[in-house]
GUKOL-546382 format. One record per residue (C-alpha): z negated, x negated, y; residue number from 1. Coordinates in Angstrom, 1 decimal, always signed. Each point is the difference from the previous one (the first is absolute). Layout:
<rs>
<r w="Z" u="X" v="Y" drenke="NUM"/>
...
</rs>
This chain:
<rs>
<r w="-79.9" u="-106.3" v="+123.5" drenke="1"/>
<r w="+3.5" u="+1.4" v="+0.3" drenke="2"/>
<r w="+1.8" u="-0.9" v="+3.1" drenke="3"/>
<r w="+0.8" u="+2.9" v="+2.3" drenke="4"/>
<r w="+3.5" u="+1.2" v="+0.0" drenke="5"/>
<r w="+0.2" u="+0.8" v="+3.8" drenke="6"/>
<r w="-1.9" u="-2.1" v="+2.6" drenke="7"/>
<r w="-3.0" u="+1.7" v="+1.7" drenke="8"/>
<r w="+1.6" u="-0.2" v="+3.5" drenke="9"/>
<r w="+3.2" u="+1.8" v="-1.4" drenke="10"/>
<r w="-2.3" u="+2.8" v="-1.6" drenke="11"/>
<r w="-1.9" u="+0.5" v="+3.2" drenke="12"/>
<r w="+3.4" u="+0.8" v="+2.1" drenke="13"/>
<r w="+0.7" u="+3.4" v="+1.0" drenke="14"/>
<r w="+3.7" u="+1.2" v="+0.0" drenke="15"/>
<r w="+1.7" u="+0.3" v="+3.3" drenke="16"/>
<r w="+0.2" u="+3.6" v="+0.8" drenke="17"/>
<r w="+3.2" u="+0.9" v="+2.1" drenke="18"/>
<r w="+0.5" u="+3.2" v="+2.0" drenke="19"/>
<r w="+0.5" u="+3.1" v="-1.8" drenke="20"/>
<r w="+3.6" u="+0.5" v="-0.9" drenke="21"/>
<r w="+1.7" u="+2.9" v="+1.5" drenke="22"/>
<r w="+1.3" u="+1.1" v="-3.4" drenke="23"/>
<r w="-3.5" u="+0.0" v="-1.4" drenke="24"/>
<r w="-1.5" u="+2.2" v="+3.0" drenke="25"/>
<r w="+3.1" u="+2.5" v="-0.5" drenke="26"/>
<r w="-1.0" u="+0.3" v="-3.8" drenke="27"/>
<r w="-3.7" u="+0.5" v="+0.4" drenke="28"/>
<r w="+0.1" u="+2.5" v="+3.0" drenke="29"/>
<r w="+3.5" u="+1.6" v="-0.7" drenke="30"/>
<r w="+0.7" u="-0.9" v="+3.9" drenke="31"/>
<r w="+3.5" u="-0.1" v="+1.5" drenke="32"/>
<r w="-0.9" u="-1.5" v="+3.5" drenke="33"/>
<r w="-1.5" u="-3.6" v="-0.6" drenke="34"/>
<r w="-0.7" u="-2.5" v="+2.8" drenke="35"/>
<r w="-0.8" u="-3.4" v="-1.4" drenke="36"/>
<r w="-2.1" u="-1.9" v="+2.6" drenke="37"/>
<r w="-1.8" u="-2.3" v="-2.1" drenke="38"/>
<r w="+2.0" u="-3.0" v="-0.9" drenke="39"/>
<r w="+1.1" u="-1.6" v="+3.4" drenke="40"/>
<r w="+3.8" u="+0.5" v="-0.8" drenke="41"/>
<r w="+2.8" u="+0.6" v="+2.5" drenke="42"/>
<r w="+0.2" u="+3.7" v="+0.3" drenke="43"/>
<r w="+3.6" u="-0.3" v="+1.3" drenke="44"/>
<r w="+1.1" u="-1.5" v="-3.3" drenke="45"/>
<r w="+2.4" u="-2.9" v="-0.7" drenke="46"/>
<r w="+2.7" u="-1.1" v="+2.3" drenke="47"/>
<r w="+3.6" u="+1.4" v="-0.8" drenke="48"/>
<r w="+1.1" u="-3.4" v="-0.2" drenke="49"/>
<r w="-2.7" u="-1.0" v="-2.7" drenke="50"/>
<r w="+1.3" u="+3.3" v="-2.1" drenke="51"/>
<r w="+3.6" u="-1.4" v="+0.4" drenke="52"/>
<r w="-0.9" u="-3.2" v="-1.6" drenke="53"/>
<r w="-2.2" u="+1.2" v="-2.7" drenke="54"/>
<r w="+2.6" u="+2.7" v="-0.9" drenke="55"/>
<r w="+2.8" u="-2.7" v="-0.3" drenke="56"/>
<r w="-2.3" u="-2.3" v="-2.0" drenke="57"/>
<r w="-0.7" u="+2.7" v="-2.7" drenke="58"/>
<r w="+3.3" u="-0.9" v="-1.5" drenke="59"/>
<r w="-1.3" u="-3.5" v="-0.7" drenke="60"/>
<r w="-3.2" u="+0.9" v="-1.6" drenke="61"/>
<r w="+1.1" u="-1.1" v="-3.3" drenke="62"/>
<r w="+0.0" u="-3.7" v="+1.4" drenke="63"/>
<r w="-3.3" u="-1.9" v="+0.8" drenke="64"/>
<r w="-0.5" u="-0.6" v="+3.8" drenke="65"/>
<r w="+0.7" u="-3.1" v="+2.0" drenke="66"/>
<r w="-3.1" u="-2.0" v="-0.8" drenke="67"/>
<r w="+0.2" u="-1.8" v="+3.2" drenke="68"/>
<r w="+0.8" u="+3.1" v="+2.2" drenke="69"/>
<r w="+2.3" u="-1.9" v="+2.1" drenke="70"/>
<r w="+1.2" u="+3.0" v="+2.0" drenke="71"/>
<r w="-3.4" u="+1.2" v="+0.9" drenke="72"/>
<r w="-1.5" u="-3.4" v="+0.7" drenke="73"/>
<r w="+3.1" u="-0.7" v="+2.2" drenke="74"/>
<r w="-0.8" u="+2.9" v="+2.0" drenke="75"/>
<r w="-3.8" u="-0.8" v="+0.3" drenke="76"/>
<r w="+0.8" u="-3.6" v="+1.1" drenke="77"/>
<r w="+2.4" u="+1.6" v="+2.6" drenke="78"/>
<r w="-2.7" u="+2.3" v="+1.4" drenke="79"/>
<r w="-3.0" u="-2.6" v="-0.1" drenke="80"/>
<r w="+1.9" u="-3.3" v="+0.5" drenke="81"/>
<r w="-1.3" u="-1.2" v="-3.5" drenke="82"/>
<r w="+1.6" u="-2.1" v="-2.9" drenke="83"/>
<r w="+0.2" u="+1.8" v="-3.4" drenke="84"/>
<r w="-2.6" u="-2.3" v="-1.5" drenke="85"/>
<r w="-2.7" u="+1.2" v="+2.3" drenke="86"/>
<r w="+0.6" u="+3.7" v="-1.3" drenke="87"/>
<r w="-1.3" u="+1.7" v="-3.2" drenke="88"/>
<r w="+0.7" u="+3.5" v="-1.1" drenke="89"/>
<r w="-2.0" u="+2.4" v="-2.3" drenke="90"/>
<r w="-0.5" u="+3.4" v="-1.1" drenke="91"/>
<r w="-1.7" u="+1.0" v="+3.3" drenke="92"/>
<r w="-2.3" u="-2.3" v="+1.9" drenke="93"/>
<r w="-2.6" u="+0.7" v="-2.8" drenke="94"/>
<r w="+2.4" u="-1.6" v="-2.5" drenke="95"/>
<r w="+0.0" u="-3.2" v="+2.0" drenke="96"/>
<r w="-4.0" u="+0.2" v="+0.3" drenke="97"/>
<r w="+0.2" u="-0.2" v="-3.7" drenke="98"/>
<r w="+2.2" u="-3.0" v="+0.0" drenke="99"/>
<r w="-2.7" u="-1.7" v="+2.4" drenke="100"/>
<r w="-3.0" u="+1.0" v="-2.2" drenke="101"/>
<r w="+2.0" u="-1.4" v="-3.1" drenke="102"/>
<r w="+1.1" u="-3.2" v="+1.6" drenke="103"/>
<r w="-3.3" u="-0.9" v="+2.0" drenke="104"/>
<r w="-2.9" u="+1.7" v="-0.9" drenke="105"/>
<r w="-2.5" u="-0.8" v="-2.8" drenke="106"/>
<r w="-3.2" u="+1.4" v="-1.4" drenke="107"/>
<r w="-2.8" u="-0.4" v="+2.4" drenke="108"/>
<r w="+1.9" u="-1.2" v="+2.7" drenke="109"/>
<r w="-1.0" u="+1.3" v="+3.5" drenke="110"/>
<r w="+2.1" u="+2.8" v="+1.8" drenke="111"/>
<r w="-1.3" u="+0.9" v="+3.6" drenke="112"/>
<r w="+1.0" u="+3.3" v="+1.4" drenke="113"/>
<r w="-1.3" u="+3.0" v="+1.7" drenke="114"/>
<r w="-1.9" u="+3.1" v="-1.6" drenke="115"/>
<r w="+2.0" u="+3.2" v="-0.3" drenke="116"/>
<r w="+3.5" u="-1.7" v="+0.3" drenke="117"/>
<r w="+3.2" u="+0.6" v="-2.3" drenke="118"/>
<r w="-1.3" u="+1.0" v="-3.4" drenke="119"/>
<r w="+3.1" u="-1.5" v="-1.8" drenke="120"/>
<r w="-0.8" u="-3.6" v="+0.8" drenke="121"/>
<r w="-3.7" u="+0.3" v="-0.7" drenke="122"/>
<r w="+1.1" u="+1.1" v="-3.6" drenke="123"/>
<r w="+2.5" u="-2.7" v="-0.4" drenke="124"/>
<r w="-2.7" u="-2.6" v="+1.0" drenke="125"/>
<r w="-2.7" u="+1.6" v="-2.3" drenke="126"/>
<r w="+2.6" u="-0.1" v="-2.8" drenke="127"/>
<r w="-0.1" u="-3.8" v="-0.4" drenke="128"/>
<r w="-3.9" u="-0.1" v="+0.6" drenke="129"/>
<r w="+0.0" u="-1.3" v="+3.4" drenke="130"/>
<r w="-3.0" u="+0.2" v="+2.1" drenke="131"/>
<r w="+0.5" u="+2.3" v="+2.8" drenke="132"/>
<r w="-2.1" u="-0.5" v="+3.2" drenke="133"/>
<r w="+0.7" u="+3.3" v="+1.9" drenke="134"/>
<r w="-1.3" u="-0.3" v="+3.7" drenke="135"/>
<r w="-1.2" u="+3.3" v="+1.7" drenke="136"/>
<r w="+2.0" u="+1.5" v="+2.7" drenke="137"/>
<r w="-0.9" u="+0.2" v="+3.7" drenke="138"/>
<r w="-1.4" u="+3.5" v="+1.1" drenke="139"/>
<r w="+3.4" u="+0.7" v="+1.5" drenke="140"/>
<r w="+1.6" u="-0.5" v="-3.5" drenke="141"/>
<r w="+1.7" u="-3.3" v="+0.7" drenke="142"/>
<r w="-0.3" u="-3.0" v="-2.0" drenke="143"/>
<r w="-2.8" u="-2.3" v="+1.1" drenke="144"/>
<r w="+1.8" u="-3.1" v="+0.2" drenke="145"/>
<r w="-3.1" u="-2.0" v="+1.2" drenke="146"/>
<r w="-1.8" u="+1.0" v="-3.2" drenke="147"/>
<r w="+3.0" u="-0.6" v="-2.0" drenke="148"/>
<r w="+0.4" u="-3.7" v="+1.5" drenke="149"/>
<r w="-3.7" u="-0.8" v="-1.0" drenke="150"/>
<r w="+0.7" u="+1.1" v="-3.6" drenke="151"/>
<r w="+2.9" u="-2.5" v="-0.2" drenke="152"/>
<r w="-0.7" u="-3.2" v="-1.8" drenke="153"/>
<r w="+1.6" u="-3.0" v="-1.8" drenke="154"/>
<r w="-0.2" u="+2.3" v="-3.2" drenke="155"/>
<r w="+2.0" u="+2.9" v="+1.6" drenke="156"/>
<r w="+3.2" u="+0.2" v="-1.9" drenke="157"/>
<r w="+1.7" u="+3.1" v="+1.8" drenke="158"/>
<r w="-0.8" u="+1.9" v="+3.2" drenke="159"/>
<r w="+1.7" u="+3.6" v="+0.0" drenke="160"/>
<r w="+0.6" u="+1.8" v="+3.3" drenke="161"/>
<r w="+1.8" u="+3.3" v="-0.1" drenke="162"/>
<r w="+1.3" u="+0.2" v="+3.8" drenke="163"/>
<r w="+0.3" u="+2.8" v="+0.7" drenke="164"/>
<r w="-2.6" u="+0.9" v="-2.4" drenke="165"/>
<r w="+0.3" u="+2.9" v="-2.5" drenke="166"/>
<r w="-2.0" u="+2.4" v="-0.1" drenke="167"/>
<r w="-1.5" u="-0.3" v="+3.5" drenke="168"/>
<r w="+3.2" u="-0.7" v="+2.2" drenke="169"/>
<r w="-1.7" u="-2.7" v="+1.9" drenke="170"/>
<r w="+1.3" u="-3.6" v="+0.5" drenke="171"/>
<r w="-1.0" u="-3.4" v="+0.6" drenke="172"/>
<r w="+1.1" u="-1.4" v="+3.5" drenke="173"/>
<r w="+2.0" u="-3.2" v="+0.8" drenke="174"/>
<r w="-3.1" u="-1.4" v="+1.4" drenke="175"/>
<r w="-2.0" u="+0.8" v="-3.0" drenke="176"/>
<r w="+2.3" u="-1.2" v="-2.3" drenke="177"/>
<r w="+0.3" u="-3.4" v="+1.6" drenke="178"/>
<r w="-3.7" u="-0.2" v="+0.0" drenke="179"/>
<r w="-0.1" u="+0.8" v="-3.6" drenke="180"/>
<r w="+2.6" u="-2.6" v="-0.9" drenke="181"/>
<r w="-2.1" u="-2.8" v="+1.6" drenke="182"/>
<r w="-2.6" u="+0.8" v="-3.0" drenke="183"/>
<r w="+2.6" u="+0.0" v="-2.7" drenke="184"/>
<r w="+0.2" u="-3.4" v="-2.3" drenke="185"/>
<r w="+3.7" u="-1.0" v="-0.2" drenke="186"/>
<r w="-0.6" u="+0.3" v="-4.0" drenke="187"/>
<r w="-0.9" u="+3.7" v="+0.8" drenke="188"/>
<r w="+2.7" u="+2.6" v="-0.5" drenke="189"/>
<r w="+0.1" u="+2.8" v="+2.7" drenke="190"/>
<r w="+1.7" u="+3.2" v="-1.2" drenke="191"/>
<r w="+1.4" u="+2.0" v="+3.1" drenke="192"/>
<r w="+0.8" u="+3.5" v="-1.4" drenke="193"/>
<r w="+2.1" u="+1.4" v="+2.7" drenke="194"/>
<r w="+1.3" u="+3.2" v="-1.8" drenke="195"/>
<r w="-0.4" u="+2.0" v="+3.3" drenke="196"/>
<r w="+1.7" u="-2.8" v="+2.3" drenke="197"/>
<r w="+2.6" u="+2.2" v="+1.4" drenke="198"/>
<r w="-2.4" u="+2.3" v="+1.2" drenke="199"/>
<r w="-2.6" u="-2.5" v="+1.7" drenke="200"/>
<r w="+2.7" u="-2.4" v="+1.3" drenke="201"/>
<r w="+0.1" u="+1.6" v="+3.5" drenke="202"/>
<r w="-3.5" u="-0.7" v="+0.7" drenke="203"/>
<r w="-0.1" u="-2.9" v="+2.4" drenke="204"/>
<r w="-3.0" u="-1.7" v="-1.8" drenke="205"/>
<r w="+1.1" u="+0.6" v="-3.6" drenke="206"/>
<r w="+0.5" u="-3.5" v="-1.6" drenke="207"/>
<r w="+3.5" u="+0.2" v="-1.4" drenke="208"/>
<r w="-0.3" u="-2.8" v="-2.9" drenke="209"/>
<r w="+3.7" u="-0.9" v="+0.4" drenke="210"/>
<r w="-1.1" u="-1.8" v="+3.4" drenke="211"/>
<r w="-2.3" u="-2.2" v="-2.0" drenke="212"/>
<r w="+1.0" u="-2.8" v="-2.5" drenke="213"/>
<r w="-3.1" u="-0.6" v="-2.1" drenke="214"/>
<r w="+0.7" u="-2.0" v="-3.1" drenke="215"/>
<r w="-2.8" u="+2.0" v="-1.7" drenke="216"/>
<r w="+0.7" u="+3.8" v="+1.1" drenke="217"/>
<r w="+2.2" u="+2.4" v="-2.0" drenke="218"/>
<r w="+1.5" u="+3.0" v="+1.8" drenke="219"/>
<r w="+0.5" u="+3.2" v="-2.0" drenke="220"/>
<r w="+2.2" u="+2.8" v="+1.3" drenke="221"/>
<r w="+1.4" u="+3.0" v="-1.7" drenke="222"/>
<r w="+2.9" u="+2.4" v="+0.0" drenke="223"/>
<r w="-2.4" u="+2.9" v="-1.3" drenke="224"/>
<r w="-1.5" u="+0.9" v="+3.4" drenke="225"/>
<r w="+2.4" u="+0.3" v="+3.0" drenke="226"/>
<r w="+3.2" u="-0.6" v="-1.8" drenke="227"/>
<r w="-0.6" u="+2.9" v="-2.3" drenke="228"/>
<r w="+0.9" u="-1.3" v="-3.5" drenke="229"/>
<r w="-3.6" u="+0.0" v="-1.7" drenke="230"/>
<r w="+1.6" u="+1.6" v="-3.1" drenke="231"/>
<r w="+2.1" u="-2.8" v="-1.2" drenke="232"/>
<r w="-2.7" u="-2.8" v="+1.0" drenke="233"/>
<r w="+1.0" u="-3.0" v="+2.1" drenke="234"/>
<r w="-2.3" u="-2.4" v="+2.0" drenke="235"/>
<r w="+0.6" u="-3.4" v="+1.3" drenke="236"/>
<r w="-2.0" u="-3.1" v="+0.8" drenke="237"/>
<r w="+0.4" u="-3.0" v="+2.4" drenke="238"/>
<r w="-1.8" u="-3.2" v="-0.4" drenke="239"/>
<r w="+0.5" u="-4.0" v="-0.3" drenke="240"/>
<r w="+2.5" u="-0.8" v="-2.4" drenke="241"/>
<r w="-2.8" u="-2.0" v="-2.1" drenke="242"/>
<r w="-2.0" u="+3.2" v="-0.4" drenke="243"/>
<r w="+3.2" u="+2.3" v="-0.4" drenke="244"/>
<r w="+1.5" u="-2.4" v="-2.5" drenke="245"/>
<r w="-3.3" u="+0.2" v="-2.2" drenke="246"/>
<r w="+0.2" u="+4.2" v="+0.2" drenke="247"/>
<r w="+3.5" u="-0.1" v="-1.6" drenke="248"/>
<r w="-1.3" u="-2.1" v="-3.0" drenke="249"/>
<r w="-2.2" u="+3.1" v="-0.8" drenke="250"/>
<r w="+2.1" u="+2.8" v="+1.2" drenke="251"/>
<r w="+2.0" u="+2.0" v="-2.4" drenke="252"/>
<r w="+3.5" u="-0.8" v="+0.3" drenke="253"/>
<r w="+1.9" u="+3.3" v="+0.7" drenke="254"/>
<r w="-2.5" u="+1.7" v="+2.4" drenke="255"/>
<r w="+0.6" u="+1.8" v="+2.2" drenke="256"/>
<r w="+2.8" u="+1.9" v="-1.7" drenke="257"/>
<r w="+3.4" u="+0.6" v="+1.0" drenke="258"/>
<r w="-0.4" u="+3.3" v="+1.4" drenke="259"/>
<r w="-3.0" u="-1.3" v="+2.2" drenke="260"/>
<r w="+1.9" u="-3.2" v="+1.1" drenke="261"/>
<r w="+2.9" u="+2.3" v="+1.3" drenke="262"/>
<r w="-2.1" u="+2.7" v="+1.5" drenke="263"/>
<r w="-2.0" u="-2.7" v="+1.8" drenke="264"/>
<r w="+3.2" u="-1.7" v="+1.3" drenke="265"/>
<r w="+1.4" u="+3.6" v="+1.2" drenke="266"/>
<r w="-3.3" u="+0.7" v="+1.8" drenke="267"/>
<r w="+0.2" u="-3.2" v="+2.1" drenke="268"/>
<r w="+3.4" u="+0.9" v="+1.3" drenke="269"/>
<r w="-1.2" u="+3.3" v="+1.4" drenke="270"/>
<r w="-2.0" u="-0.8" v="+3.1" drenke="271"/>
<r w="+0.3" u="+3.5" v="+1.7" drenke="272"/>
<r w="-1.7" u="+1.3" v="-3.1" drenke="273"/>
<r w="-2.8" u="-2.2" v="+0.4" drenke="274"/>
<r w="-0.2" u="+0.8" v="+3.5" drenke="275"/>
<r w="+0.0" u="+3.7" v="-0.7" drenke="276"/>
<r w="-2.9" u="-0.4" v="-2.5" drenke="277"/>
<r w="-2.1" u="-1.8" v="+2.6" drenke="278"/>
<r w="+0.5" u="+2.6" v="+2.7" drenke="279"/>
<r w="-0.8" u="+2.7" v="-2.4" drenke="280"/>
<r w="-3.1" u="-1.8" v="-0.9" drenke="281"/>
<r w="-0.9" u="-0.6" v="+3.6" drenke="282"/>
<r w="+0.1" u="+3.8" v="+0.7" drenke="283"/>
<r w="-1.7" u="+1.1" v="-3.0" drenke="284"/>
<r w="-2.8" u="-2.6" v="+0.4" drenke="285"/>
<r w="-0.6" u="+1.3" v="+3.7" drenke="286"/>
<r w="-0.3" u="+3.7" v="-1.5" drenke="287"/>
<r w="-2.0" u="-0.7" v="-2.8" drenke="288"/>
<r w="-2.5" u="-2.3" v="+1.8" drenke="289"/>
<r w="-0.5" u="+2.8" v="+2.7" drenke="290"/>
<r w="-0.3" u="+2.7" v="-2.6" drenke="291"/>
<r w="-2.7" u="-1.8" v="-2.0" drenke="292"/>
<r w="-1.8" u="-0.8" v="+3.4" drenke="293"/>
<r w="-0.1" u="+3.5" v="+1.1" drenke="294"/>
<r w="-1.2" u="+1.3" v="-3.3" drenke="295"/>
<r w="-2.9" u="-2.2" v="+0.2" drenke="296"/>
<r w="+0.8" u="-3.0" v="-2.2" drenke="297"/>
<r w="+0.1" u="-3.5" v="+1.2" drenke="298"/>
<r w="+3.3" u="-1.6" v="-1.3" drenke="299"/>
<r w="+0.3" u="-3.7" v="-0.2" drenke="300"/>
<r w="+2.8" u="-1.2" v="+2.6" drenke="301"/>
<r w="+2.8" u="-1.3" v="-2.3" drenke="302"/>
<r w="+3.1" u="-2.1" v="+0.4" drenke="303"/>
<r w="+1.6" u="+1.3" v="-3.2" drenke="304"/>
<r w="+1.5" u="+3.2" v="-1.4" drenke="305"/>
<r w="-3.4" u="+1.6" v="-0.9" drenke="306"/>
<r w="-3.3" u="+1.0" v="+1.5" drenke="307"/>
<r w="-3.4" u="-0.3" v="-1.7" drenke="308"/>
<r w="-3.1" u="+1.9" v="+1.2" drenke="309"/>
<r w="-3.6" u="+0.5" v="-1.2" drenke="310"/>
<r w="-1.3" u="+3.4" v="-1.3" drenke="311"/>
<r w="-3.6" u="-1.2" v="-0.5" drenke="312"/>
<r w="-0.3" u="+0.1" v="-3.8" drenke="313"/>
<r w="+1.8" u="+0.0" v="-3.3" drenke="314"/>
<r w="-0.4" u="+3.8" v="-0.8" drenke="315"/>
<r w="+1.6" u="+0.8" v="+3.6" drenke="316"/>
<r w="+2.8" u="-2.3" v="-0.8" drenke="317"/>
<r w="+0.6" u="+1.6" v="-3.3" drenke="318"/>
<r w="-0.2" u="+3.7" v="+1.2" drenke="319"/>
<r w="+2.5" u="-0.9" v="+2.6" drenke="320"/>
<r w="+2.2" u="-1.6" v="-2.3" drenke="321"/>
<r w="-0.1" u="+2.6" v="-2.7" drenke="322"/>
<r w="+0.4" u="+3.1" v="+2.5" drenke="323"/>
<r w="+3.1" u="-1.6" v="+1.5" drenke="324"/>
<r w="+1.4" u="-0.6" v="-3.3" drenke="325"/>
<r w="-0.3" u="+4.0" v="-0.5" drenke="326"/>
<r w="+2.1" u="+0.2" v="+3.1" drenke="327"/>
<r w="+2.5" u="-2.4" v="-1.3" drenke="328"/>
<r w="-0.9" u="-3.0" v="+2.1" drenke="329"/>
<r w="-0.8" u="-3.4" v="-1.7" drenke="330"/>
<r w="-2.3" u="-2.4" v="+1.9" drenke="331"/>
<r w="-1.9" u="-3.3" v="-1.1" drenke="332"/>
<r w="-3.7" u="-0.1" v="-0.8" drenke="333"/>
<r w="-1.3" u="-3.6" v="+0.2" drenke="334"/>
<r w="-2.7" u="-0.2" v="-2.7" drenke="335"/>
<r w="+2.2" u="-2.8" v="-1.7" drenke="336"/>
<r w="-0.5" u="-2.1" v="+3.2" drenke="337"/>
<r w="-3.7" u="+0.6" v="-0.1" drenke="338"/>
<r w="+0.4" u="+2.4" v="+3.1" drenke="339"/>
<r w="-0.8" u="+3.3" v="-1.7" drenke="340"/>
<r w="-0.8" u="+1.6" v="+3.3" drenke="341"/>
<r w="+3.3" u="-0.8" v="+1.5" drenke="342"/>
<r w="+3.4" u="+1.8" v="-0.2" drenke="343"/>
<r w="+3.5" u="-1.6" v="+0.5" drenke="344"/>
<r w="+3.0" u="+2.1" v="+1.4" drenke="345"/>
<r w="+3.6" u="-1.4" v="-0.1" drenke="346"/>
<r w="+2.3" u="+1.1" v="+2.7" drenke="347"/>
<r w="+2.6" u="+2.2" v="-1.0" drenke="348"/>
<r w="+3.0" u="+1.6" v="+1.5" drenke="349"/>
<r w="-0.5" u="+2.8" v="+2.7" drenke="350"/>
<r w="+0.1" u="+2.7" v="-2.6" drenke="351"/>
<r w="-2.2" u="-1.5" v="-2.4" drenke="352"/>
<r w="-2.8" u="-0.6" v="+2.8" drenke="353"/>
<r w="+0.4" u="+3.5" v="+1.0" drenke="354"/>
<r w="-0.8" u="+0.9" v="-3.7" drenke="355"/>
<r w="-2.9" u="-2.1" v="+0.3" drenke="356"/>
<r w="-1.2" u="+1.5" v="+3.2" drenke="357"/>
<r w="+0.2" u="+3.6" v="-1.3" drenke="358"/>
<r w="-1.7" u="-0.9" v="-3.2" drenke="359"/>
<r w="-2.8" u="-1.6" v="+1.9" drenke="360"/>
<r w="-0.5" u="+3.1" v="+1.9" drenke="361"/>
<r w="-0.6" u="+2.0" v="-3.2" drenke="362"/>
<r w="-2.2" u="-2.7" v="-1.3" drenke="363"/>
<r w="-2.1" u="-0.9" v="+3.0" drenke="364"/>
<r w="-2.0" u="+3.0" v="+0.2" drenke="365"/>
<r w="-1.6" u="-0.4" v="-3.5" drenke="366"/>
<r w="-0.3" u="-3.8" v="+0.6" drenke="367"/>
<r w="-1.8" u="+0.7" v="+3.2" drenke="368"/>
<r w="-2.3" u="+2.6" v="-1.8" drenke="369"/>
<r w="-1.0" u="-2.4" v="-2.7" drenke="370"/>
<r w="-0.3" u="-3.2" v="+1.9" drenke="371"/>
<r w="-0.9" u="+0.9" v="+3.6" drenke="372"/>
<r w="+0.9" u="-2.0" v="+2.9" drenke="373"/>
<r w="+2.8" u="-2.4" v="-1.1" drenke="374"/>
<r w="-0.6" u="-3.7" v="+0.7" drenke="375"/>
</rs>
């Protein structure tokens, strides 16, 4: 019998589906006004400091970047009071997830996480044939840490926690995290995916992982969200030097690239831009949450830069998604997260959100007529 070229666990994978690009919608619909509220990007764009650093770096793109990223790592060390050997960089935090899977995870080893969490990590775990144990959420869409704790055994290799979570926007509290860690063996790696950390850090009970020093925890953060440079891909991770040292063994040598390193360094220097981002997010969140509630939806309370709500069915989600596309507004249906009866909306600028509200007023009568009372 001929051996298969591709393993079964690879053949069964589905390709990650990103939010529809603005250019694609413009071609399809011949629209000039488009508001993309699908990918949790920073609507204010990058910091001028980041643009300056990236622009200057263009003259050096014929050179390989600093493989050790001394400038960027030094800035992160100063900000978080770390040593360089505790930091790893990658092409977005997903790039570092790829290193973790490559270095530590083997076929049939167990990964414990929640249902309906970040699809990117689930794809990576499945790509090596790992055994995924996905624990159902609580009725309030939060991780059920007590149920997760019961699934953690001596055979658990990785526990994945997106905190705050994508796509729900909920988070594990400090008390819940402390409880869960009492059930994690020392040889089990905990991935704390904190891509939305900057938006959540002001909540008093949010467990900022930098206040913990567990030897088996790897924290992941990114410049793609609050820092506004998702297009150049730069993420960073913190952990014990033993774990980080082994990740560097499987890391491609020149990731992230020169422009990404420089952009990230510039972004870190511009604290006022970060504050403007957080303030815009706070205002737009309040407005959107109120609007969805007034329209009869039940938005999930979020500590991120997006809000998710239930439509009631996959057909209802698709109708809302497609009708808004016709008006130049891109949102995110959540079929890939196995939440087909939910929609996620990223928080945009004041003008982008006004476009969304205007489009919704055009779309809602048909939605109401087709699906009746909204849930």
